[in-house]
Kinemage of the C-alpha trace (Angstrom):
@kinemage 1
@onewidth
@group {chain A} dominant
@subgroup {mainchain}
@vectorlist {calphas} color= white
{ca unk a 1} P 24.003 45.622 68.038
{ca unk a 2} L 22.982 46.210 64.431
{ca unk a 3} L 19.302 45.584 63.762
{ca unk a 4} L 18.904 43.189 60.802
{ca unk a 5} L 15.883 44.913 59.219
{ca unk a 6} L 14.826 48.352 58.064
{ca unk a 7} L 12.213 50.695 59.495
{ca unk a 8} L 9.944 49.964 56.528
{ca unk a 9} L 10.246 46.206 57.089
{ca unk a 10} L 9.532 46.671 60.790
{ca unk a 11} L 6.256 48.505 60.198
{ca unk a 12} L 5.291 46.297 57.267
{ca unk a 13} L 5.086 43.374 59.719
{ca unk a 14} L 2.435 45.244 61.716
{ca unk a 15} L 0.628 46.048 58.481
{ca unk a 16} L 0.609 42.409 57.393
{ca unk a 17} L -0.418 41.237 60.871
{ca unk a 18} L -3.337 43.680 61.126
{ca unk a 19} L -4.646 42.958 57.640
{ca unk a 20} L -4.295 39.180 58.016
{ca unk a 21} L -5.733 38.571 61.490
{ca unk a 22} L -8.669 40.989 61.126
{ca unk a 23} L -11.100 40.992 62.950
{ca unk a 24} L -9.298 39.120 65.739
{ca unk a 25} L -7.487 42.251 66.939
{ca unk a 26} L -10.908 43.759 67.672
{ca unk a 27} L -11.888 40.652 69.612
{ca unk a 28} L -8.704 41.015 71.690
{ca unk a 29} L -9.550 44.665 72.355
{ca unk a 30} L -13.076 43.726 73.459
{ca unk a 31} L -11.660 41.047 75.756
{ca unk a 32} L -9.266 43.639 77.194
{ca unk a 33} L -12.245 45.872 77.955
{ca unk a 34} L -13.975 42.932 79.606
{ca unk a 35} L -10.878 42.198 81.734
{ca unk a 36} L -10.829 45.824 82.882
{ca unk a 37} L -14.531 45.566 83.790
{ca unk a 38} L -13.911 42.341 85.710
{ca unk a 39} L -11.331 44.011 87.953
{ca unk a 40} L -14.212 45.959 89.502
{ca unk a 41} L -16.530 42.960 89.540
{ca unk a 42} L -17.321 40.572 92.389
{ca unk a 43} L -17.948 37.704 89.963
{ca unk a 44} L -16.722 34.419 91.438
{ca unk a 45} L -14.833 33.478 88.269
{ca unk a 46} L -13.245 36.854 87.560
{ca unk a 47} L -9.698 35.813 88.508
{ca unk a 48} L -9.845 32.777 86.244
{ca unk a 49} L -11.271 34.848 83.397
{ca unk a 50} L -8.673 37.636 83.699
{ca unk a 51} L -5.822 35.140 84.098
{ca unk a 52} L -7.050 33.128 81.117
{ca unk a 53} L -7.202 36.208 78.915
{ca unk a 54} L -3.760 37.397 79.987
{ca unk a 55} L -2.133 33.993 79.569
{ca unk a 56} L -3.689 33.357 76.163
{ca unk a 57} L -2.776 36.895 75.085
{ca unk a 58} L 0.920 36.131 75.629
{ca unk a 59} L 0.636 32.775 73.874
{ca unk a 60} L -1.150 34.489 70.951
{ca unk a 61} L 1.607 37.091 70.613
{ca unk a 62} L 4.307 34.422 70.835
{ca unk a 63} L 2.791 32.213 68.142
{ca unk a 64} L 0.948 34.596 65.843
{ca unk a 65} L 2.998 37.784 65.904
{ca unk a 66} L 6.517 36.597 66.686
{ca unk a 67} L 6.681 33.160 65.084
{ca unk a 68} L 4.262 33.529 62.172
{ca unk a 69} L 4.905 37.162 61.183
{ca unk a 70} L 8.037 38.633 62.760
{ca unk a 71} L 10.321 35.721 61.829
{ca unk a 72} L 9.979 36.862 58.208
{ca unk a 73} L 12.421 39.690 58.951
{ca unk a 74} L 14.210 38.464 62.076
{ca unk a 75} L 14.865 34.804 62.934
{ca unk a 76} L 15.513 35.815 66.540
{ca unk a 77} L 11.734 36.149 66.741
{ca unk a 78} L 11.597 32.361 67.258
{ca unk a 79} L 13.346 32.979 70.592
{ca unk a 80} L 11.098 35.928 71.413
{ca unk a 81} L 8.070 33.813 70.562
{ca unk a 82} L 9.255 31.019 72.830
{ca unk a 83} L 9.610 33.387 75.770
{ca unk a 84} L 6.172 34.901 75.174
{ca unk a 85} L 4.614 31.436 75.023
{ca unk a 86} L 6.433 30.479 78.228
{ca unk a 87} L 5.119 33.613 79.949
{ca unk a 88} L 1.593 32.768 78.852
{ca unk a 89} L 1.887 29.216 80.142
{ca unk a 90} L 3.255 30.427 83.484
{ca unk a 91} L 0.348 32.846 83.838
{ca unk a 92} L -2.125 30.044 83.102
{ca unk a 93} L -0.412 27.726 85.598
{ca unk a 94} L -0.621 30.364 88.311
{ca unk a 95} L -4.255 30.996 87.371
{ca unk a 96} L -5.553 27.433 87.378
{ca unk a 97} L -3.103 25.197 89.245
{ca unk a 98} L -1.685 27.496 91.893
{ca unk a 99} L -4.544 29.992 92.275
{ca unk a 100} L -2.046 32.812 92.864
{ca unk a 101} L -3.469 35.463 90.551
{ca unk a 102} L -6.169 37.371 92.415
{ca unk a 103} L -7.184 40.731 90.960
{ca unk a 104} L -8.994 43.660 92.529
{ca unk a 105} L -8.953 47.441 92.638
{ca unk a 106} L -8.467 49.361 95.880
{ca unk a 107} L -7.112 52.721 96.977
{ca unk a 108} L -3.523 51.472 97.223
{ca unk a 109} L -0.937 53.488 95.301
{ca unk a 110} L 0.087 50.501 93.207
{ca unk a 111} L -3.480 50.055 91.991
{ca unk a 112} L -3.632 53.619 90.682
{ca unk a 113} L -0.351 53.104 88.850
{ca unk a 114} L -1.712 49.809 87.526
{ca unk a 115} L -4.869 51.454 86.268
{ca unk a 116} L -2.809 54.087 84.447
{ca unk a 117} L -0.640 51.399 82.818
{ca unk a 118} L -3.727 49.463 81.704
{ca unk a 119} L -5.297 52.563 80.153
{ca unk a 120} L -2.017 53.574 78.511
{ca unk a 121} L -1.402 50.153 76.943
{ca unk a 122} L -5.042 49.636 76.025
{ca unk a 123} L -6.082 53.098 74.796
{ca unk a 124} L -3.322 55.734 74.738
{ca unk a 125} L -0.630 53.620 73.044
{ca unk a 126} L -2.700 52.676 69.954
{ca unk a 127} L -4.114 56.208 69.637
{ca unk a 128} L -0.577 57.632 69.502
{ca unk a 129} L 0.413 54.894 67.052
{ca unk a 130} L -2.524 55.640 64.769
{ca unk a 131} L -1.943 59.395 64.647
{ca unk a 132} L 1.795 58.998 64.088
{ca unk a 133} L 1.412 56.561 61.200
{ca unk a 134} L -2.010 57.638 59.916
{ca unk a 135} L -2.964 54.080 59.099
{ca unk a 136} L -5.091 51.497 60.890
{ca unk a 137} L -3.012 48.674 59.433
{ca unk a 138} L 0.160 50.144 60.951
{ca unk a 139} L -1.431 50.832 64.327
{ca unk a 140} L 0.203 48.953 67.199
{ca unk a 141} L -2.485 47.893 69.662
{ca unk a 142} L -3.359 45.310 72.304
{ca unk a 143} L -2.478 41.886 70.903
{ca unk a 144} L 0.962 43.118 69.834
{ca unk a 145} L 3.989 42.865 72.150
{ca unk a 146} L 4.683 46.345 73.532
{ca unk a 147} L 1.209 47.674 74.405
{ca unk a 148} L 0.333 44.218 75.733
{ca unk a 149} L 3.407 44.263 77.982
{ca unk a 150} L 2.400 47.640 79.447
{ca unk a 151} L -1.173 46.338 79.854
{ca unk a 152} L 0.182 43.238 81.608
{ca unk a 153} L 2.233 45.264 84.074
{ca unk a 154} L -0.949 47.172 84.858
{ca unk a 155} L -2.882 44.011 85.630
{ca unk a 156} L -0.017 42.662 87.739
{ca unk a 157} L -0.241 45.826 89.842
{ca unk a 158} L -3.857 44.873 90.560
{ca unk a 159} L -2.834 41.454 91.890
{ca unk a 160} L -2.881 40.449 95.543
{ca unk a 161} L 0.139 39.690 97.740
{ca unk a 162} L 0.044 36.094 96.485
{ca unk a 163} L 1.358 37.327 93.125
{ca unk a 164} L 4.451 35.298 92.052
{ca unk a 165} L 7.188 37.862 91.414
{ca unk a 166} L 8.989 35.716 88.822
{ca unk a 167} L 6.182 36.567 86.398
{ca unk a 168} L 7.838 39.982 86.101
{ca unk a 169} L 11.040 38.597 84.553
{ca unk a 170} L 9.999 38.062 80.923
{ca unk a 171} L 7.930 41.269 80.610
{ca unk a 172} L 10.847 43.219 82.122
{ca unk a 173} L 13.301 41.682 79.653
{ca unk a 174} L 10.946 42.589 76.807
{ca unk a 175} L 10.742 46.145 78.143
{ca unk a 176} L 14.493 46.385 77.557
{ca unk a 177} L 14.303 44.771 74.097
{ca unk a 178} L 11.348 46.905 73.085
{ca unk a 179} L 13.218 50.053 74.043
{ca unk a 180} L 15.222 49.528 70.852
{ca unk a 181} L 12.080 50.194 68.804
{ca unk a 182} L 11.624 53.528 70.545
{ca unk a 183} L 15.173 54.554 69.757
{ca unk a 184} L 15.630 53.003 66.318
{ca unk a 185} L 12.150 53.332 64.791
{ca unk a 186} L 10.593 56.252 66.618
{ca unk a 187} L 7.952 54.282 68.514
{ca unk a 188} L 8.245 56.775 71.338
{ca unk a 189} L 5.445 55.333 73.454
{ca unk a 190} L 7.740 52.345 74.040
{ca unk a 191} L 9.787 54.539 76.378
{ca unk a 192} L 6.950 53.930 78.847
{ca unk a 193} L 7.730 50.193 78.993
{ca unk a 194} L 10.927 50.289 81.086
{ca unk a 195} L 9.278 52.890 83.317
{ca unk a 196} L 6.340 50.535 83.935
{ca unk a 197} L 8.761 47.669 84.589
{ca unk a 198} L 10.715 49.666 87.169
{ca unk a 199} L 7.634 51.029 88.946
{ca unk a 200} L 5.865 47.654 88.944
{ca unk a 201} L 8.911 45.798 90.230
{ca unk a 202} L 9.602 48.399 92.910
{ca unk a 203} L 6.061 48.535 94.247
{ca unk a 204} L 5.365 44.800 94.081
{ca unk a 205} L 8.621 43.827 95.778
{ca unk a 206} L 7.899 46.350 98.511
{ca unk a 207} L 4.543 44.690 99.148
{ca unk a 208} L 4.691 42.551 102.260
{ca unk a 209} L 3.619 38.971 102.022
């Protein structure tokens, strides 16, 4: 399928997003650090706090990045935005109404994979992005779709056996869509997304209830 925008237009959206929402991207990064800290915490509200952050992160991306910014070059972003908002709402429902998102770190293999995915999406991805493009305003970081998807898979790997597997559907679909950016625009760290989707799905579906 032919992509209806150029490489320059693609990266200019990130540039406009980063310059417009500043300093909110830094707030998102700080909240991501806090979520990572909470995984190791015994705080009674940690699951609600992590779930709230993750759900609102997806809603933020759906509304702010996809609908407000990305629709300027691709009207299909309205659909993408709708799916991201839906994912955020589903995460919030499972956090507050169903109490099915319980996070912790243990010595299980899936937790080590999850920790790697979190660190990659949170730290490694934006570092690669910055050095490739040499510009803060063109850096793709947490709060934007692809690193946030990898980060999300990481957190899902930290979830208990109560984790609802259907929450993997939308991130997995985005992993396929986002692969186009790796191929077409040279965002090579996006090749990690389908790998995280496959590993996360495999390990979580193998987990006994």
